[in-house]
C-alpha positions, 0 to 999 in steps of 0.5 A: 611367116612373121613372128607374132609373139610380143616381146616384153617392154624393157625396164627403161621403157617401163620406167619412162612410162610410169614417170609420165603416167605419174605426172599425168595422174598428179596433174589430173583433178580427182584422179581417184584410182592411185594404183599404189598408195606410195604413188600418191605419197611420192607425188606429195613428196616431190610437190613439197621439194619443188615448193621448198625450192621455189619458196626459198628462192622467193624468200631469198629475193625478198629481204625476209628474215627470221622466225616469220619467214620460217612460220610463213613457209610452214603455213604455205607448205602445209596449206598447199599440200592440204588443198592439193590432197583434199580439194584437187585430188579428193583422196580418202585420207584414212587410206593413208593413215589420216591427214596428219600422215599426208601432211608430214610426208616430205615436210622436213626434207622440203624444209631443208631445201627451203633453208638452203635456197633461202640462205644462199640467195639471201646472203648473196643479195642482201648481206654486206661482207666486211673485211 
């Protein structure tokens, strides 16, 4: 006689499955049915972190400096998140506390990642150190 009872999935399998499904949700246009409100905000947070590092590397490679670089970072970062949430995902912004709450999610940590990458790469490529 075979044992027909199912064993519950282990936590590691559940975590791996939810990571994969969260990524597929994030990349699916107009996904629309986010199970948990925090899932979408997590996607926004990590999108911003990746964006901050990429923009920091680009700004570091280019000889961009000053307030202009910071202003362009904020414009690009906010524009991409706005376009992603309102056009690509078409989420109901009121469900998340308004577009302002979505646009604030992870912005300052993204800014710090951006600054670290920008400063390190710019300093190593474009600054001459004198002794």
